[in-house]
C-alpha positions as CSV (number, residue, x, y, z in Angstrom):
1,M,3.3,21.8,-19.0
2,E,1.2,19.0,-17.6
3,L,0.0,19.2,-14.1
4,E,2.1,16.3,-12.9
5,E,5.2,17.9,-14.3
6,R,4.4,21.2,-12.7
7,V,3.8,19.5,-9.3
8,A,7.1,17.6,-9.6
9,E,8.9,20.8,-10.5
10,L,7.4,22.6,-7.4
11,E,8.5,19.6,-5.2
12,R,12.0,19.9,-6.5
13,R,12.1,23.6,-5.9
14,M,10.7,23.2,-2.3
15,A,13.3,20.5,-1.6
16,A,16.1,22.9,-2.7
17,L,14.7,25.8,-0.7
18,E,14.4,23.7,2.4
19,G,18.0,22.5,2.0
20,A,16.8,18.9,1.6
21,D,19.6,16.6,0.6
22,R,17.3,14.0,-1.0
23,D,16.1,13.7,-4.5
24,V,12.3,13.8,-4.7
25,D,12.4,11.4,-7.6
26,A,14.5,8.8,-5.7
27,P,13.0,5.3,-5.9
28,S,13.3,4.8,-2.1
29,V,13.4,6.8,1.0
30,S,16.6,7.0,2.8
31,E,16.7,5.4,6.3
32,S,18.5,8.5,7.6
33,D,15.5,10.7,6.6
34,F,13.4,10.6,9.7
35,W,11.0,13.5,8.9
36,A,7.9,11.3,9.3
37,L,9.2,9.8,12.6
38,E,9.8,13.3,14.0
39,G,6.3,14.4,13.0
40,L,4.9,11.3,14.6
41,K,6.8,12.0,17.8
42,A,5.4,15.5,17.9
43,Q,1.9,14.2,17.5
44,L,2.4,11.6,20.2
45,A,3.7,14.3,22.6
46,Q,0.7,16.5,21.9
47,H,-1.6,13.6,22.7
48,R,0.5,12.5,25.7
49,A,0.9,9.0,24.3
50,A,3.9,7.9,26.4
51,D,4.0,4.4,24.9
52,G,4.3,5.7,21.4
53,G,2.6,4.8,18.2
54,V,2.8,3.6,14.7
55,L,2.3,5.6,11.5
56,Y,2.3,4.5,7.9
57,T,1.8,6.6,4.9
58,G,2.3,6.6,1.2
59,T,1.7,8.3,-2.1
60,V,1.5,5.9,-5.0
61,R,1.0,6.2,-8.7
62,L,0.2,2.8,-10.3
63,P,1.3,1.8,-13.8
64,T,-2.3,2.4,-14.8
65,G,-1.9,6.1,-13.9
66,E,-4.2,5.9,-10.8
67,R,-2.9,7.8,-7.8
68,Y,-3.4,7.1,-4.1
69,D,-2.5,9.2,-1.1
70,W,-3.1,7.6,2.2
71,Q,-1.9,7.5,5.8
72,T,-3.0,6.1,9.2
73,G,-1.6,5.6,12.6
74,Q,-2.4,4.1,15.9
75,F,-1.2,4.4,19.5
76,T,0.9,1.5,20.8
77,E,-1.5,0.8,23.6
78,V,-4.4,0.3,21.3
79,L,-2.3,-2.0,19.1
80,L,-1.0,-4.2,21.9
81,D,-4.3,-4.4,23.7
82,G,-6.3,-5.2,20.5
83,D,-7.4,-8.6,19.2
84,W,-4.7,-9.7,16.8
85,T,-6.7,-12.6,15.6
86,E,-8.9,-10.2,13.7
87,A,-6.0,-9.7,11.3
88,A,-5.6,-13.5,10.6
89,D,-8.0,-13.7,7.6
90,S,-6.5,-10.7,6.0
91,L,-2.9,-11.9,6.4
92,A,-3.8,-15.4,5.4
93,A,-5.2,-14.1,2.1
94,L,-1.8,-12.6,1.4
95,G,0.0,-15.8,2.3
96,H,-0.2,-17.5,-1.1
97,P,2.2,-16.7,-3.9
98,V,-0.5,-16.9,-6.6
99,R,-2.7,-14.4,-4.7
100,L,0.2,-12.0,-4.4
101,R,0.8,-12.4,-8.1
102,L,-2.9,-11.7,-8.9
103,L,-2.8,-8.6,-6.7
104,R,0.3,-7.3,-8.5
105,E,-1.2,-8.0,-11.9
106,I,-4.5,-6.3,-10.9
107,L,-2.6,-3.2,-9.7
108,G,-0.7,-3.3,-13.0
109,G,-4.0,-3.1,-15.0
110,R,-5.1,-6.7,-15.7
111,R,-8.5,-6.5,-14.1
112,T,-10.7,-9.4,-15.5
113,A,-10.6,-13.1,-14.7
114,A,-10.0,-13.7,-18.4
115,E,-6.9,-11.4,-18.4
116,L,-5.6,-13.1,-15.3
117,A,-6.3,-16.6,-16.6
118,A,-4.1,-15.8,-19.6
119,L,-1.0,-15.5,-17.3
120,D,1.5,-18.3,-16.9
121,E,1.7,-20.2,-13.6
122,V,-1.5,-18.9,-11.9
123,G,-3.5,-22.1,-12.3
124,T,-6.8,-23.1,-13.8
125,T,-9.7,-20.7,-14.2
126,G,-11.3,-22.4,-11.2
127,Q,-8.2,-22.0,-9.1
128,I,-8.0,-18.3,-10.1
129,Y,-11.6,-17.8,-9.0
130,H,-10.9,-19.5,-5.7
131,H,-8.0,-17.1,-5.1
132,L,-10.0,-14.1,-6.2
133,R,-12.8,-15.1,-3.8
134,H,-10.3,-15.4,-1.0
135,L,-8.8,-11.9,-1.7
136,T,-12.3,-10.4,-2.1
137,G,-13.5,-12.0,1.2
138,A,-10.6,-10.5,3.1
139,G,-11.1,-7.1,1.6
140,W,-8.0,-6.9,-0.6
141,L,-10.2,-6.9,-3.7
142,H,-13.6,-5.9,-4.8
143,T,-15.5,-6.3,-8.1
144,T,-16.7,-3.5,-10.2
145,A,-18.9,-3.4,-13.3
146,R,-18.4,-6.0,-16.0
147,G,-16.5,-8.5,-13.8
148,R,-13.5,-6.3,-13.2
149,Y,-11.4,-6.7,-10.1
150,E,-9.6,-3.9,-8.3
151,V,-7.8,-3.3,-5.0
152,P,-10.0,-0.8,-3.0
153,A,-8.4,2.7,-2.8
154,G,-8.0,2.4,1.0
155,R,-6.1,-0.9,0.6
156,V,-3.5,0.1,-2.1
157,V,-1.0,1.7,0.3
158,P,-1.6,-0.8,3.1
159,L,-0.9,-3.6,0.7
160,L,2.4,-2.1,-0.3
161,V,3.2,-1.4,3.4
162,V,2.6,-5.1,4.2
163,L,4.8,-6.1,1.4
164,T,7.5,-3.7,2.5
165,A,7.3,-5.0,6.1
166,A,7.5,-8.6,5.0
167,R,10.8,-8.1,3.2
168,P,13.9,-9.4,4.9
169,A,15.6,-6.7,7.0
């Protein structure tokens, strides 16, 4: 039995033992399942953070087989008092449909400019390079050997969080 299959089986057994009423293979997390929120509240109480905080986390396996586990959080006070303009370039880089498409394609395994240029409706090679430079400058991409682009490991889950947050409620 492959390691992934064994881990999935262990997760299913743990869920059954804990009386969990959710399917670990479900495509989305139920809104009524507040286990992460309860854990965050416990952490905030321990740190005496009366104003609260924000937590986001994820475990992701891309179509390419790469796996990413990631989480971060911040106290509300730090978020509200911080300089929000520091996020402008990063958010602006995501504000173009072609850039979002390029990111999706790169996460899906198309990693070179030539592979991306072969896609329909992404523009000329020059336009693609312009978008790739914008995404790279904002930290959403970096280049690896042989002109390959990839989303940095620490940005995969945050990118998916931003996309989740941007969806209509």
